[in-house]
Each structure stands twice: as structure tokens, then as C-alpha cells.
C-alpha positions as a Python dict, from the first residue, in 0.01 Angstrom:
ca = {
    (1, 'M'): (0, 0, 0),
    (2, 'R'): (6, 271, 261),
    (3, 'K'): (-341, 310, 488),
    (4, 'L'): (-399, 592, 701),
    (5, 'V'): (-483, 525, 1052),
    (6, 'N'): (-613, 793, 1289),
    (7, 'V'): (-463, 703, 1648),
    (8, 'V'): (-669, 847, 1947),
    (9, 'E'): (-482, 865, 2250),
    (10, 'T'): (-648, 865, 2594),
    (11, 'E'): (-561, 886, 2964),
    (12, 'E'): (-641, 520, 2971),
    (13, 'N'): (-446, 350, 2718),
    (14, 'G'): (-177, 69, 2723),
    (15, 'F'): (-117, -84, 3038),
    (16, 'E'): (-363, 159, 3238),
    (17, 'E'): (-649, -21, 3089),
    (18, 'L'): (-530, -373, 3180),
    (19, 'F'): (-495, -353, 3542),
    (20, 'G'): (-650, -626, 3727),
    (21, 'Q'): (-662, -836, 3402),
    (22, 'E'): (-509, -1169, 3342),
    (23, 'V'): (-243, -1028, 3066),
    (24, 'T'): (43, -1188, 2864),
    (25, 'F'): (352, -1079, 2770),
    (26, 'F'): (529, -1148, 2455),
    (27, 'C'): (909, -1095, 2560),
    (28, 'M'): (1272, -1148, 2401),
    (29, 'N'): (1307, -1482, 2528),
    (30, 'Y'): (981, -1599, 2678),
    (31, 'I'): (613, -1575, 2718),
    (32, 'Y'): (490, -1430, 3048),
    (33, 'A'): (131, -1454, 3218),
    (34, 'G'): (-41, -1310, 3509),
    (35, 'K'): (-278, -1048, 3649),
    (36, 'L'): (-115, -685, 3614),
    (37, 'V'): (-62, -497, 3917),
    (38, 'G'): (156, -230, 3837),
    (39, 'V'): (380, -32, 3636),
    (40, 'N'): (622, 204, 3637),
    (41, 'A'): (877, 366, 3433),
    (42, 'T'): (1053, 33, 3374),
    (43, 'H'): (867, -236, 3498),
    (44, 'A'): (545, -401, 3486),
    (45, 'Q'): (452, -620, 3788),
    (46, 'I'): (211, -952, 3739),
    (47, 'E'): (84, -1147, 4032),
    (48, 'S'): (23, -1569, 3995),
    (49, 'P'): (261, -1538, 3721),
    (50, 'K'): (330, -1768, 3459),
    (51, 'I'): (611, -1873, 3224),
    (52, 'V'): (461, -1994, 2927),
    (53, 'Y'): (688, -2279, 2747),
    (54, 'E'): (446, -2414, 2485),
    (55, 'T'): (138, -2217, 2394),
    (56, 'G'): (-63, -2464, 2195),
    (57, 'D'): (-376, -2365, 2008),
    (58, 'F'): (-425, -1988, 2118),
    (59, 'K'): (-796, -2066, 2006),
    (60, 'T'): (-826, -2319, 2339),
    (61, 'D'): (-897, -2148, 2719),
    (62, 'S'): (-523, -2231, 2841),
    (63, 'W'): (-160, -2272, 2765),
    (64, 'K'): (-54, -2656, 2656),
    (65, 'D'): (247, -2603, 2905),
    (66, 'A'): (269, -2271, 3155),
    (67, 'Q'): (460, -2327, 3481),
    (68, 'S'): (366, -2152, 3774),
    (69, 'L'): (633, -1894, 3929),
    (70, 'P'): (619, -1875, 4290),
    (71, 'S'): (557, -1530, 4401),
    (72, 'S'): (520, -1164, 4215),
    (73, 'L'): (727, -1096, 3899),
    (74, 'N'): (861, -783, 3767),
    (75, 'I'): (878, -768, 3375),
    (76, 'M'): (1119, -475, 3226),
    (77, 'L'): (893, -292, 2981),
    (78, 'S'): (1230, -251, 2764),
    (79, 'S'): (1193, -669, 2701),
    (80, 'I'): (826, -649, 2576),
    (81, 'E'): (758, -720, 2270),
    (82, 'A'): (411, -753, 2242),
    (83, 'F'): (101, -754, 2546),
    (84, 'G'): (-272, -794, 2577),
    (85, 'V'): (-537, -1054, 2707),
    (86, 'V'): (-450, -1338, 2509),
    (87, 'K'): (-617, -1625, 2711),
}
């Protein structure tokens, strides 16, 4: 069954509305989480990044196994499958 959906575009839609928040990126091979601090035409940048090896229950407030990375991280936009505030 097809459903009609009304999409409303605003200037602050997508990444812009998430600046400064703890965001999770579901990418082709890995899951990354961190504070979104920048976006350009090819990359998103996060501070205090973590690579998530095991999510655990999504109803909990933390990841079951997330390892901190030593510095900020740039993620290629072309590898992102989904993103948002998850935890």
C-alpha cells in the first residue's frame, strides 16, 4: 500500500539541527557516536568519538561495548546509512 507523505524542508533540517548533540552514525561497516561539531560537502566531524562494537539493548542509556577514539573523527557522508540521536 502506498502512503502519501508531506515533506517539509526547512533551513535547519538534517545535520544542522543536530549540531552540538551526541549523534550516532550507522555506517557501511561500523557504528560511530560522538558530539557533532561540523559538516561539509563530504564529511561530518565528531568530537569525543566512540566506535560501537556492540550496541546492546537500545532501551538502555549506554552502549554495551563502545571504545573511545583518541581524537576527533571525520566520517565520509557517502558511508552513512542512517544517523540521529540514539542514546
